[in-house]
FIVEX-328163 format. One record per residue: residue number from 1; residue in one letter; x, y, z of N, C-alpha, C, CB in turn. Coordinates in Angstrom, 1 decimal, m for minus. Glycine has a CB too. Example, Ala and Ser with C-alpha at 12.3 -4.5 7.8 and 13.67 -1.06 7.14 Angstrom:
residues 2
    nr   rest     n.xx     n.yy     n.zz    ca.xx    ca.yy    ca.zz     c.xx     c.yy     c.zz    cb.xx    cb.yy    cb.zz
     1      A     13.2     m5.7      7.8     12.3     m4.5      7.8     13.2     m3.3      7.8     11.3     m4.5      9.0
     2      S     12.8     m2.2      7.1     13.7     m1.1      7.1     12.9      0.0      7.9     14.1     m0.6      5.7
END
This chain:
residues 210
    nr   rest     n.xx     n.yy     n.zz    ca.xx    ca.yy    ca.zz     c.xx     c.yy     c.zz    cb.xx    cb.yy    cb.zz
     1      X     72.9     92.6     95.4     74.9     93.1     95.6     75.0     94.2     96.1     75.9     93.3     94.1
     2      X     75.9     94.8     97.4     76.1     95.8     97.5     77.5     96.0     96.6     75.9     96.0     98.9
     3      X     77.9     97.4     96.6     79.0     97.9     95.7     80.1     98.1     95.7     78.9     98.7     95.3
     4      X     80.3     98.2     97.0     81.7     97.3     98.0     81.6     95.3     97.5     81.2     97.6    100.4
     5      X     81.0     94.7     97.6     80.8     93.2     96.7     80.7     93.4     95.8     79.7     92.2     96.8
     6      X     80.6     94.3     94.7     80.8     94.8     93.2     82.3     94.8     92.8     80.1     96.2     92.9
     7      X     82.5     95.4     93.7     84.4     96.1     93.5     85.3     95.1     93.8     85.0     97.5     94.7
     8      X     85.0     94.6     94.5     85.6     93.0     95.3     85.9     92.1     95.0     85.1     92.3     96.0
     9      X     84.3     92.4     93.7     84.4     90.7     92.8     85.0     91.8     91.6     82.2     89.5     92.1
    10      X     85.3     92.2     91.3     86.0     92.5     89.4     87.3     93.3     90.1     84.6     94.0     87.8
    11      X     88.4     93.0     88.6     89.7     92.9     88.9     89.8     93.0     87.4     90.4     91.8     89.8
    12      X     90.8     94.1     86.7     91.4     94.0     85.5     92.3     92.7     84.5     92.1     95.0     85.6
    13      X     90.6     92.0     83.9     90.9     91.1     83.5     92.0     91.5     82.4     89.8     90.4     83.2
    14      X     92.7     90.0     82.2     93.7     89.8     81.7     93.6     88.9     80.1     94.4     89.2     82.7
    15      X     92.3     87.9     80.5     92.2     87.3     78.9     90.2     87.6     78.6     92.8     85.1     79.0
    16      X     89.7     87.4     77.3     88.8     87.3     78.2     88.6     86.4     76.6     87.8     88.6     79.0
    17      X     86.9     85.6     76.9     86.2     84.9     75.8     86.0     85.2     74.9     85.4     84.6     75.9
    18      X     86.3     85.2     73.4     86.5     86.6     72.7     84.6     86.1     71.9     88.4     86.7     71.2
    19      X     84.3     85.1     72.0     83.0     84.1     71.8     82.1     84.6     73.1     83.5     82.1     71.9
    20      X     82.3     85.6     73.8     81.0     85.9     74.6     81.4     87.4     74.2     80.7     85.5     76.4
    21      X     79.5     88.0     74.3     79.7     89.4     73.8     78.3     90.0     74.7     79.7     89.6     71.6
    22      X     78.8     91.2     75.2     77.9     92.3     76.0     76.7     92.7     75.2     78.8     93.5     76.2
    23      X     76.1     92.1     75.8     74.3     92.9     75.1     74.0     93.9     75.2     73.0     92.5     75.6
    24      X     73.9     94.6     74.1     73.3     95.8     73.7     72.8     96.2     74.9     72.4     95.8     72.5
    25      X     72.0     96.3     75.5     70.5     96.3     76.8     72.2     96.4     77.6     68.9     94.4     77.3
    26      X     72.9     95.8     78.5     74.0     96.0     79.2     75.1     96.7     78.4     74.5     94.7     79.8
    27      X     74.9     97.3     77.6     76.1     98.0     77.4     75.7     99.6     77.3     76.9     97.5     76.1
    28      X     74.5     99.6     77.2     73.5    101.2     77.2     73.6    101.0     78.7     71.5    101.4     76.3
    29      X     74.1    100.2     79.8     73.5    100.7     80.7     74.8    101.0     81.6     72.3     99.8     81.2
    30      X     75.8    100.5     80.3     77.3    100.8     81.7     77.4    102.2     81.3     79.2     99.8     81.5
    31      X     77.0    102.5     80.0     77.1    104.3     79.1     76.6    105.0     79.5     76.5    104.7     77.7
    32      X     75.3    104.9     80.0     74.4    105.5     80.9     75.0    106.1     81.8     73.5    104.8     81.5
    33      X     75.7    104.8     82.6     76.1    105.7     83.8     77.2    106.4     83.5     76.5    104.9     85.1
    34      X     78.2    106.4     82.6     79.5    107.6     83.0     78.0    108.8     81.8     82.1    107.2     82.0
    35      X     77.6    108.4     81.5     76.9    110.0     81.2     75.9    110.5     82.5     75.7    109.9     79.7
    36      X     74.9    109.8     83.3     75.2    110.7     85.1     76.2    111.3     85.3     75.4    109.9     86.6
    37      X     77.9    111.4     85.5     78.7    111.1     86.3     78.7    112.5     86.1     79.8    110.0     86.2
    38      X     79.2    112.9     88.0     79.0    114.6     87.9     79.9    114.8     87.1     79.1    115.6     89.2
    39      X     80.1    116.5     86.7     81.6    117.3     85.9     81.2    118.2     86.1     82.1    117.3     84.5
    40      X     82.5    119.1     86.8     82.8    120.5     86.7     81.5    121.4     85.6     84.6    120.4     86.0
    41      X     80.9    122.1     86.5     79.8    123.1     86.2     79.0    122.5     85.4     80.0    124.3     85.7
    42      X     79.1    121.3     85.7     77.8    120.0     84.6     77.9    120.2     82.8     75.3    120.6     85.1
    43      X     79.2    120.7     83.0     79.6    120.8     81.5     79.7    119.7     80.6     80.6    121.2     81.5
    44      X     79.8    118.1     81.5     79.9    117.0     80.2     81.1    117.0     79.7     79.1    117.3     78.9
    45      X     82.3    117.4     79.5     83.6    117.7     79.2     84.2    116.2     78.3     84.5    118.0     80.8
    46      X     83.1    115.9     78.7     83.7    114.7     77.3     83.1    113.3     76.7     85.1    114.0     77.9
    47      X     83.0    112.5     75.7     82.2    111.4     75.3     82.5    110.5     76.0     82.3    110.9     74.2
    48      X     81.5    109.7     75.8     82.4    107.8     75.5     81.6    107.2     73.5     81.2    105.8     77.7
    49      X     82.9    106.7     73.6     82.5    106.1     72.3     82.6    104.8     72.4     83.4    106.5     71.1
    50      X     81.7    103.6     71.6     81.6    102.7     71.8     82.2    101.3     70.9     80.5    103.0     71.9
    51      X     83.2    101.1     70.4     83.5     99.9     69.3     83.1     98.6     69.8     85.1     99.8     68.9
    52      X     82.3     97.9     69.0     81.9     96.9     68.7     83.0     96.2     67.6     80.6     97.3     68.2
    53      X     83.4     96.5     66.5     83.1     96.4     65.4     84.6     95.2     65.0     82.9     98.1     64.7
    54      X     84.8     94.4     65.1     85.9     94.1     64.7     86.7     93.8     64.4     86.1     94.1     64.5
    55      X     86.7     94.5     63.7     87.7     95.1     61.8     88.5     96.6     62.6     86.0     95.8     59.7
    56      X     87.3     97.0     64.1     88.6     98.0     63.7     89.1     98.4     65.0     88.2     99.3     62.8
    57      X     88.7     97.4     65.8     89.3     96.9     67.2     90.6     96.6     66.7     88.4     95.6     68.1
    58      X     90.8     95.9     65.3     91.9     95.1     65.3     92.7     96.2     65.3     92.1     94.1     64.2
    59      X     92.7     97.3     64.2     93.1     98.3     63.9     93.6     99.6     65.3     92.0     98.6     62.9
    60      X     92.4     99.3     65.8     93.5     99.9     66.9     94.2     99.0     67.8     92.9    100.8     67.7
    61      X     94.5     97.8     68.2     95.1     96.8     68.7     96.2     97.2     69.0     95.1     96.0     68.0
    62      X     97.2     98.0     67.4     98.8     98.6     68.1     98.7     99.3     68.9     99.7     99.3     67.5
    63      X     97.8    100.5     69.7     97.2    101.1     69.9     98.2    100.5     71.6     95.7    101.0     69.1
    64      X     97.6     99.6     71.4     97.5     99.3     73.2     98.7     98.5     73.4     96.0     98.3     73.9
    65      X     99.1     98.8     75.1     99.9     97.7     75.2     99.9     96.3     75.7    100.5     98.1     75.6
    66      X     98.5     96.1     75.5     97.9     94.6     75.3     96.9     94.7     75.2     97.9     93.5     76.1
    67      X     97.1     94.0     73.1     96.9     94.4     71.9     95.8     92.9     71.8     98.4     94.8     70.8
    68      X     96.0     91.9     72.9     95.4     90.8     72.9     93.5     91.5     73.1     96.3     89.7     74.2
    69      X     94.4     91.8     73.9     92.8     91.8     75.5     91.9     92.6     74.5     93.2     93.1     77.7
    70      X     92.3     94.1     73.7     91.5     94.4     73.0     90.9     93.9     71.8     91.8     95.0     72.9
    71      X     91.8     93.0     71.1     91.3     91.6     70.0     90.2     91.3     70.4     92.2     90.0     69.8
    72      X     90.1     90.8     72.2     89.4     89.6     72.7     87.6     90.0     73.0     90.2     89.1     74.2
    73      X     88.0     91.2     73.6     87.4     91.2     75.1     86.3     92.4     73.4     88.7     92.0     77.3
    74      X     85.5     92.3     74.0     83.8     92.7     73.4     83.3     94.1     72.5     82.8     92.9     74.8
    75      X     83.5     94.8     73.5     83.8     96.2     73.2     84.4     96.9     73.9     83.0     96.8     73.0
    76      X     85.0     97.7     72.9     86.1     98.8     73.5     85.4    100.0     74.3     87.0     99.4     72.3
    77      X     85.4    101.1     75.2     84.3    102.2     75.4     85.5    103.1     75.3     83.2    102.2     76.8
    78      X     85.7    104.3     74.6     86.6    105.1     74.5     86.7    106.3     75.5     86.6    105.5     73.2
    79      X     86.8    106.7     76.2     86.5    108.1     77.0     87.6    109.2     76.3     86.8    107.8     78.9
    80      X     86.7    110.4     75.7     87.4    111.2     74.8     87.0    112.6     75.5     87.0    111.0     73.1
    81      X     88.3    113.7     76.0     87.0    115.1     76.6     87.8    116.0     75.5     87.2    116.0     78.9
    82      X     86.7    116.6     75.7     87.1    118.2     74.9     88.6    118.7     74.9     86.4    119.4     75.7
    83      X     88.8    118.8     73.0     90.4    119.2     72.7     90.7    120.4     74.1     90.7    120.1     70.9
    84      X     89.7    122.0     74.1     89.8    122.6     74.6     87.9    123.1     74.6     90.9    123.1     74.2
    85      X     88.2    124.4     75.8     86.6    125.2     76.1     86.4    126.0     75.3     86.4    126.1     77.2
    86      X     85.2    126.7     75.0     84.2    127.6     74.0     83.3    127.6     74.3     84.0    127.3     72.8
    87      X     83.5    129.3     74.4     82.1    129.7     74.2     81.1    128.7     73.6     82.1    130.9     73.3
    88      X     81.3    128.7     72.7     79.7    127.9     71.5     79.9    126.4     73.3     80.6    126.7     68.5
    89      X     80.3    125.9     74.0     80.4    124.6     73.8     80.0    125.2     75.5     81.9    123.5     73.0
    90      X     80.4    125.8     75.9     79.1    126.5     77.3     78.2    127.0     76.8     79.5    127.8     78.4
    91      X     78.0    127.8     76.0     76.7    128.2     76.1     75.4    126.8     75.4     76.8    129.8     75.2
    92      X     76.4    126.3     75.3     75.0    125.0     74.6     74.9    124.5     75.1     74.9    124.1     73.7
    93      X     75.7    123.5     76.6     75.0    123.4     77.7     73.9    124.0     78.5     75.6    123.4     78.1
    94      X     74.2    124.9     78.8     73.3    126.1     79.3     72.5    126.2     79.0     73.4    127.1     79.2
    95      X     72.2    126.0     77.6     70.7    126.9     76.5     70.1    125.2     77.2     70.9    127.5     73.7
    96      X     70.9    124.7     77.1     69.7    123.0     77.3     69.6    122.4     79.1     70.8    121.0     76.2
    97      X     70.6    123.5     79.0     69.8    123.7     80.7     68.9    124.2     80.9     70.3    124.3     81.8
    98      X     68.7    125.5     80.4     66.9    126.4     80.6     66.5    125.6     80.1     66.2    127.9     80.0
    99      X     66.5    125.7     79.3     65.0    125.2     77.9     64.8    124.1     78.7     65.4    124.6     75.8
   100      X     65.3    122.5     79.5     64.7    121.2     80.1     64.0    121.9     80.8     65.5    120.2     80.8
   101      X     65.3    123.1     82.2     64.0    123.4     83.2     62.9    124.5     83.3     64.6    123.5     84.2
   102      X     62.3    124.9     81.5     61.7    125.4     81.9     62.2    127.2     82.3     61.3    124.4     82.6
   103      X     63.5    127.3     82.4     64.6    128.6     82.8     64.4    129.7     81.7     66.3    128.1     82.7
   104      X     64.4    131.1     81.3     64.9    131.3     80.1     66.0    131.2     79.9     64.7    132.1     79.6
   105      X     66.4    131.5     78.8     67.8    131.2     78.3     68.8    132.3     79.4     68.0    131.6     76.5
   106      X     70.0    132.6     79.2     70.7    133.0     79.9     70.7    134.0     81.5     71.0    133.3     79.2
   107      X     69.7    132.8     81.7     69.5    132.5     83.6     70.7    132.3     84.8     68.7    131.1     83.8
   108      X     71.3    131.8     83.7     73.1    131.6     84.5     73.9    132.1     83.8     73.9    130.1     84.8
   109      X     73.8    133.5     83.3     74.9    134.3     82.1     75.5    134.7     83.1     74.4    135.5     80.7
   110      X     75.7    135.2     84.9     77.3    136.0     85.4     78.0    134.5     85.4     77.3    137.1     87.5
   111      X     77.2    133.5     86.2     77.8    132.0     86.2     79.3    131.9     84.7     76.0    130.7     85.8
   112      X     78.5    131.4     83.7     78.9    131.0     83.0     80.2    131.7     82.0     77.9    130.7     82.7
   113      X     79.8    133.6     82.3     80.4    134.2     81.9     81.8    134.5     83.0     79.4    135.0     81.4
   114      X     81.9    133.7     84.3     83.0    133.4     85.0     83.1    132.9     84.6     83.2    133.3     86.0
   115      X     83.1    131.4     84.2     83.7    129.8     84.1     83.7    129.9     82.6     82.5    128.2     84.9
   116      X     83.9    131.2     81.9     84.8    131.6     79.9     85.6    132.0     80.9     84.1    133.0     78.2
   117      X     85.4    133.7     81.4     87.2    133.9     82.2     87.7    133.2     82.5     87.6    134.5     83.5
   118      X     87.5    132.6     83.4     88.9    131.3     84.0     89.3    130.2     82.2     87.7    129.5     86.0
   119      X     87.6    129.6     82.0     89.1    128.8     81.3     89.8    129.1     79.5     88.6    126.8     81.2
   120      X     88.7    130.6     79.0     89.2    131.0     77.6     90.0    131.4     77.7     88.7    131.7     76.8
   121      X     90.5    131.6     78.8     92.1    132.4     79.3     93.5    131.8     79.6     91.9    133.1     80.7
   122      X     92.5    130.3     79.2     94.1    129.4     79.8     94.0    128.6     77.6     93.6    127.4     82.2
   123      X     94.5    127.6     78.3     96.0    127.5     77.2     95.1    126.4     76.6     98.0    126.9     77.8
   124      X     95.4    125.6     75.1     93.9    124.3     75.1     95.2    123.0     75.9     93.1    123.6     72.5
   125      X     96.1    123.1     76.0     96.8    121.9     77.0     96.4    122.4     78.4     98.7    121.9     76.9
   126      X     96.3    123.0     78.9     95.1    123.7     79.8     94.3    123.0     80.2     94.4    124.8     79.4
   127      X     93.4    122.9     79.9     91.9    123.2     79.5     92.2    121.8     79.2     91.3    124.4     78.3
   128      X     92.8    121.0     78.1     93.1    119.2     78.1     92.5    118.9     79.3     94.8    118.5     78.0
   129      X     93.6    119.1     80.4     94.3    118.5     81.7     92.7    118.6     82.2     95.8    119.5     82.7
   130      X     92.1    120.2     82.4     91.3    120.1     82.7     89.6    119.0     82.8     91.7    120.8     82.4
   131      X     90.0    118.9     81.3     88.5    118.4     80.9     88.4    116.8     81.0     88.2    118.9     79.2
   132      X     89.7    116.1     80.6     90.0    115.2     81.2     90.0    114.3     82.6     90.6    115.4     80.9
   133      X     90.4    115.2     83.3     90.1    114.6     84.8     88.3    114.4     85.0     90.7    115.8     86.1
   134      X     87.6    115.3     84.6     86.0    115.2     84.5     86.3    113.5     83.9     84.9    116.7     83.2
   135      X     86.7    113.4     82.3     86.1    111.8     82.6     86.4    110.7     83.2     86.0    111.2     81.6
   136      X     87.6    111.2     83.7     87.2    109.4     85.0     86.7    109.5     85.8     88.2    108.6     85.9
   137      X     85.9    110.4     86.9     84.9    110.6     87.0     83.5    109.6     86.3     85.0    111.9     86.7
   138      X     83.3    109.9     85.0     82.6    108.6     84.6     83.7    107.4     84.4     81.7    108.9     83.3
   139      X     84.1    107.3     83.5     85.2    106.0     83.5     85.5    105.3     84.6     86.4    106.4     83.2
   140      X     85.1    105.6     85.7     84.6    104.5     87.3     83.3    104.2     87.7     85.0    105.2     88.7
   141      X     82.1    105.4     87.4     81.5    105.0     87.3     80.5    103.5     85.9     81.5    105.9     87.6
   142      X     82.2    104.0     85.5     80.9    102.9     84.2     81.8    101.7     84.2     80.6    103.7     82.0
   143      X     82.5    101.8     85.8     83.9    100.1     85.5     82.8     99.4     86.5     86.5    100.2     86.7
   144      X     82.1    100.8     87.5     81.3     99.8     89.2     79.5     99.2     88.3     80.7    101.6     91.5
   145      X     79.2    100.4     87.1     78.1     99.7     87.1     78.8     98.3     86.0     76.8    100.8     86.6
   146      X     79.1     98.3     85.0     79.8     97.3     84.4     80.3     95.9     86.0     81.3     98.3     83.5
   147      X     80.5     96.3     86.8     80.8     95.2     88.1     79.7     94.7     88.0     81.2     95.5     89.6
   148      X     78.1     95.3     88.7     77.6     95.5     89.3     76.6     94.1     88.3     77.4     97.1     89.5
   149      X     76.9     94.1     86.9     76.1     93.2     85.7     77.2     92.4     85.1     75.2     94.2     84.4
   150      X     78.6     92.0     86.6     79.3     91.0     86.3     79.6     91.1     84.6     78.4     89.8     86.8
   151      X     79.9     91.9     84.1     80.6     92.1     83.7     82.3     92.8     83.6     79.9     92.2     83.5
   152      X     82.9     92.0     82.6     84.0     91.8     83.3     84.8     93.5     82.3     84.8     89.8     83.1
   153      X     86.3     93.9     83.3     87.0     94.9     82.5     88.2     95.3     83.0     86.2     95.9     82.2
   154      X     88.5     96.4     81.6     90.4     96.5     81.9     90.4     97.3     82.5     91.6     96.7     80.8
   155      X     90.6     98.3     82.8     90.6    100.2     83.0     91.9    100.0     81.2     91.8    101.4     85.4
   156      X     92.3    100.9     80.8     93.4    101.6     79.8     93.6    102.6     79.6     93.5    101.4     78.8
   157      X     94.6    103.2     80.6     95.7    104.3     80.1     97.1    103.7     79.3     96.2    105.1     81.4
   158      X     97.5    102.8     79.1     99.0    102.6     78.7     98.8    102.3     76.9     99.7    101.0     79.7
   159      X     98.5    103.2     76.2     98.1    103.1     74.8     98.6    104.5     74.2     96.3    102.9     74.6
   160      X     98.9    104.4     73.0     99.1    104.9     71.9     97.8    105.9     71.4     99.5    103.8     71.1
   161      X     97.5    107.0     72.4     96.2    108.3     71.7     96.7    108.4     70.8     95.9    109.8     72.4
   162      X     97.3    109.2     70.1     97.7    109.7     69.1     97.3    108.9     67.3     99.1    110.0     69.6
   163      X     97.2    107.2     67.7     96.7    106.5     67.2     95.2    106.3     66.6     97.0    105.9     67.7
   164      X     95.0    106.1     68.2     93.4    105.8     68.4     92.8    107.5     68.0     93.0    105.2     70.3
   165      X     93.3    108.4     68.6     93.0    109.9     68.0     92.8    110.2     66.6     94.2    110.7     68.3
   166      X     93.5    109.3     65.7     94.2    109.2     64.2     92.7    108.4     63.5     96.2    108.0     64.2
   167      X     92.8    107.1     64.3     91.5    105.8     63.6     90.1    106.5     63.3     91.0    104.4     65.1
   168      X     90.2    107.1     64.8     88.7    107.5     65.2     88.3    109.0     64.4     88.5    107.7     67.2
   169      X     89.6    109.6     64.2     88.8    111.2     64.0     88.6    111.9     64.9     87.6    111.2     63.6
   170      X     88.8    111.5     65.8     88.5    112.6     66.9     89.1    114.1     66.8     89.1    112.0     68.1
   171      X     90.2    114.5     66.3     90.1    115.7     66.1     89.2    116.5     65.4     91.1    115.8     65.8
   172      X     88.1    116.2     65.0     87.5    116.7     63.5     85.9    117.1     64.6     87.3    115.0     61.8
   173      X     86.6    115.9     66.1     84.9    116.2     66.8     84.8    116.8     67.8     84.1    115.2     67.1
   174      X     86.6    117.3     67.5     87.6    117.9     68.6     87.4    117.3     70.3     87.2    119.7     68.7
   175      X     87.6    116.3     70.2     87.6    115.4     71.2     89.5    114.9     71.2     86.3    114.0     70.7
   176      X     90.1    114.4     72.7     91.1    113.6     72.3     90.3    112.9     73.7     93.0    114.1     72.0
   177      X     91.5    111.6     72.9     91.2    110.3     73.8     91.9    111.0     75.4     92.3    108.5     73.1
   178      X     91.3    109.6     76.2     92.0    109.3     77.6     91.9    108.0     78.1     91.5    110.1     78.7
   179      X     91.2    107.5     78.4     90.7    106.1     79.0     90.4    105.9     78.0     89.6    105.8     79.9
   180      X     90.7    104.2     78.1     90.2    102.8     76.9     89.4    102.2     78.7     92.4    101.2     75.8
   181      X     88.1    101.5     78.5     87.7    100.2     78.8     87.1     99.1     78.5     87.3    100.3     79.3
   182      X     87.7     98.2     78.8     88.1     97.1     77.3     86.7     96.5     78.7     90.5     95.9     76.8
   183      X     85.2     96.0     78.0     84.3     94.6     78.8     83.7     93.4     78.5     83.5     94.8     79.2
   184      X     84.0     92.9     78.6     83.4     91.2     77.7     83.4     90.6     79.3     84.9     90.0     76.0
   185      X     83.7     89.1     78.7     83.7     87.9     79.7     85.2     87.2     80.2     82.8     86.6     79.0
   186      X     85.3     87.4     80.7     87.0     86.6     81.1     87.0     85.2     80.8     87.6     86.6     82.8
   187      X     88.0     85.0     80.0     88.2     83.8     80.0     88.6     82.5     80.8     88.7     84.0     79.3
   188      X     88.2     81.4     81.0     89.0     80.4     82.1     90.3     80.6     82.7     89.3     79.2     81.6
   189      X     90.9     80.6     81.3     92.3     80.4     81.9     93.2     82.1     82.2     93.3     79.4     80.5
   190      X     92.2     82.6     82.7     93.0     83.9     82.9     93.7     83.8     84.0     92.1     85.2     82.9
   191      X     95.1     84.1     83.9     95.9     83.7     85.3     95.2     85.0     86.4     98.1     83.7     85.1
   192      X     94.9     85.8     86.0     94.6     87.0     87.2     93.6     86.4     88.0     94.0     88.6     86.5
   193      X     92.8     85.9     88.0     91.3     85.4     88.3     91.5     85.6     88.7     90.5     84.6     88.4
   194      X     92.3     83.9     89.5     92.2     83.0     90.7     92.7     84.4     92.3     93.7     81.3     90.3
   195      X     93.8     84.8     91.4     93.9     85.5     92.1     93.5     86.4     93.6     94.0     85.6     91.5
   196      X     94.4     86.6     94.6     93.5     88.3     95.9     93.5     88.7     95.5     93.6     89.1     97.1
   197      X     92.5     89.7     95.7     92.7     91.5     95.2     93.5     91.9     96.8     90.7     92.8     94.8
   198      X     94.6     92.7     96.0     95.2     93.4     97.1     95.6     94.9     97.1     96.4     92.8     97.3
   199      X     95.2     95.8     98.0     94.7     96.6     98.4     95.6     97.1     99.9     93.4     96.2     98.4
   200      X     95.9     99.1     99.5     97.0     99.3    101.0     95.7     98.7    102.1     97.7    101.6    101.5
   201      X     95.9     98.4    103.2     95.0     98.7    104.2     94.8     99.5    105.4     95.0     98.0    104.5
   202      X     93.2     99.7    105.5     92.4    101.0    105.8     93.3    101.7    106.6     90.9    100.9    106.5
   203      X     94.1    101.3    107.5     95.2    102.1    108.4     96.2    102.5    107.5     95.9    101.3    109.5
   204      X     97.1    102.1    106.7     97.6    102.8    106.0     96.7    103.1    104.7     98.6    102.4    105.8
   205      X     96.0    103.6    104.4     95.0    104.5    103.5     94.4    105.7    103.5     94.3    104.0    103.5
   206      X     94.1    105.4    105.1     93.1    106.6    105.3     93.7    107.3    106.1     91.8    106.4    105.9
   207      X     93.3    108.2    106.2     94.3    110.0    107.1     93.2    110.1    107.0     95.6    111.5    106.4
   208      X     92.8    110.4    109.0     91.8    111.3    109.4     92.5    112.0    110.3     90.6    110.7    110.0
   209      X     91.3    113.1    110.2     91.8    115.0    111.3     90.7    115.1    111.8     92.0    116.7    110.4
   210      X     90.6    114.6    114.1     89.4    114.8    114.1     89.5    115.5    114.7     88.6    114.1    114.3
END
């Protein structure tokens, strides 16, 4: 199947079959797609938290606009971004890059100095706006990978971020939640499953400059 066909197949699942679980091998593939996502300056400014524990999902459910979806799905992926940039975070990434490429540490010092000067002079709020945007790239690739595997998904922004952050203790690791991705297998009674996928027509969606 092509990526286009995979995307035509998927939809934002509204009802999951709680008896069907996604295999660890498939979860690993979905997370790997997110891990391989491009990010600004290659900094990978987000992390993915994988929640399969039913008790934790039930505790998280009140944060969601669709609590039954969170409870019944197989896994919840929490995409969480750095709460702010720090020199240590930037240096850690670039030390790994130089070490794995067999280059001397500091090889990219002139560039990292530039991005430090840019980001470290911003507020934490400004930093988070930028780091959160990076997480959406991995989020989209995770959705696409799930579709290729014929695993249903529901992307969610409508949730109580503060509650999720508190329950998962994200502050202690310098992260803030951005989006949730529910994964599992649709229930046959899901009302949205048989509905036609509707998007803007190409002529309205694409603006060309020739």
